[in-house]
C-alpha positions, 0 to 999 in steps of 0.5 A: 727723833734725832735732832738736826744740825742748824746751817752754821754747826754744819758750816763749822762742822765742815771745815773741822771736818776738811781739815782733819782729813787734811791733817790725816792725808799729809800725816800719811803723805809724810810717812811715805816720803820718808819711808822712801828717804830710809829706803834710799840711804843706808846712813842717817845723815844721809836720811834726815839731810835727804830732801824726801825725809825733809818734805816728809818733816814738813809734811807732818808739821802742816799735818800736826797745825791742821789737826790743832784747826780741825781740834777747835770746830769738832769733837776729840774723839772724832778728829783723833779717830780720822786722823789715826785713819791715816794708817788706811791711806799708808796701807793703800798708798804703800801698795802702790808705791813699795809694790807691798801685799794688800789682802782682801781684810786690809780692803775691808778694814779700810771700807769700815773705817770710812763708814765708822768715821762717817757715823762718828762725825754724823752723831758727835758735836761740839758744845761750849767749853765749860769755865775750867778755871786754873784747876783744869791748867794745875791738872794738865801739867800735873798729868804732863809731870806724872806721865814724863816720870812714868814714860821715862821709867817704862822706856828705861826698865822695860824691853816692852814695846806695848807699854811705852806705846800705850804712855805714848798714846796719852801723851798724844791724847794730852796735845788733843786736851791742852788744845782745846784748853788754850784760848786762840780766838781773837786778833793774831798779836792776841793769840800770839801773846796767849801761846807765849804766856799760857801754861797750857800752850807751854804744857801742849808742846811738853806732851807731843814731844813726850808722845814722839819721844815714846812712840820713837822708843816703842817702834825701836823695841817692837814691831810696828803693828802692836805699836800703831794699834795701841797708839791709836786706841788710846789717844782716841779714846782717853782724850775722847771720854775726857771731852765728852765728860768735860770738855764740852763735846756729846753725843746728838740726841738719838744717835748714841747707837751710831756714835759707838758703832762708827767708834768700833768699825773706825778703831777696829778698821785701824787695828786690823790695817796696823798689822797689815804686811803693807805698814810693816814694810813701811816701816822695815819690819818685813825683813826686806831690805830697801826694796825699789820702788815699784813707782816715783 
């Protein structure tokens, strides 16, 4: 018989789930606002000073904060899968905002993603973080240095977008692992002191900056579909598996089938939607220059 979660565990799960869902919505809203800004201005200076773009940037930051909160209460693999599901929101929303085409397969992929996320959330659990010691800190810093070296080399020497997107996904996954390792419990003053003095907090920032830089390079060199698909799968699976093996995450007894099915459905839906014409139009990869907005 599958294990039944207790009331306290359910409350924690609901808090983490709400944070992850709002993070996905915030990231999707940010993408739409930033797309509007790029379609209204022809110069970069006009884009970055646009109220639409600045609002999108604030939403991005808000979404990141909510993701950090969700990672404190939910398994890494579930949070990363939910946040990557922002592609579902952007594809459907861009149909209404930019009048981009919405295929039947897009609707099917969106439904598969939602169903998969339900299976993932229901089957996974977060346990106590094992005692990691200084070894974990050293490991996460060493991996950051190695990823930075490999990422910069790949970005400079390779003209292909997918390898760069893969390393960007690993970097974003590193932020999820770092969040789990940083001690953010206790009074505000104590948390602030930890953030300033803990090397893992600086590693978290380093992973985020590296991931963003490499993702930008990948988008500049390839079409948005493959880049987003590779990024979503990598930033979900790599830290998710690490969370299951080393960081206290787990699968409920008797729910392994639901976990695997949920992972396949949720990531499969994201991969399909990442290659949607709506997603390409949102990123400006459809060859249509600054189309008029359908709705404001």
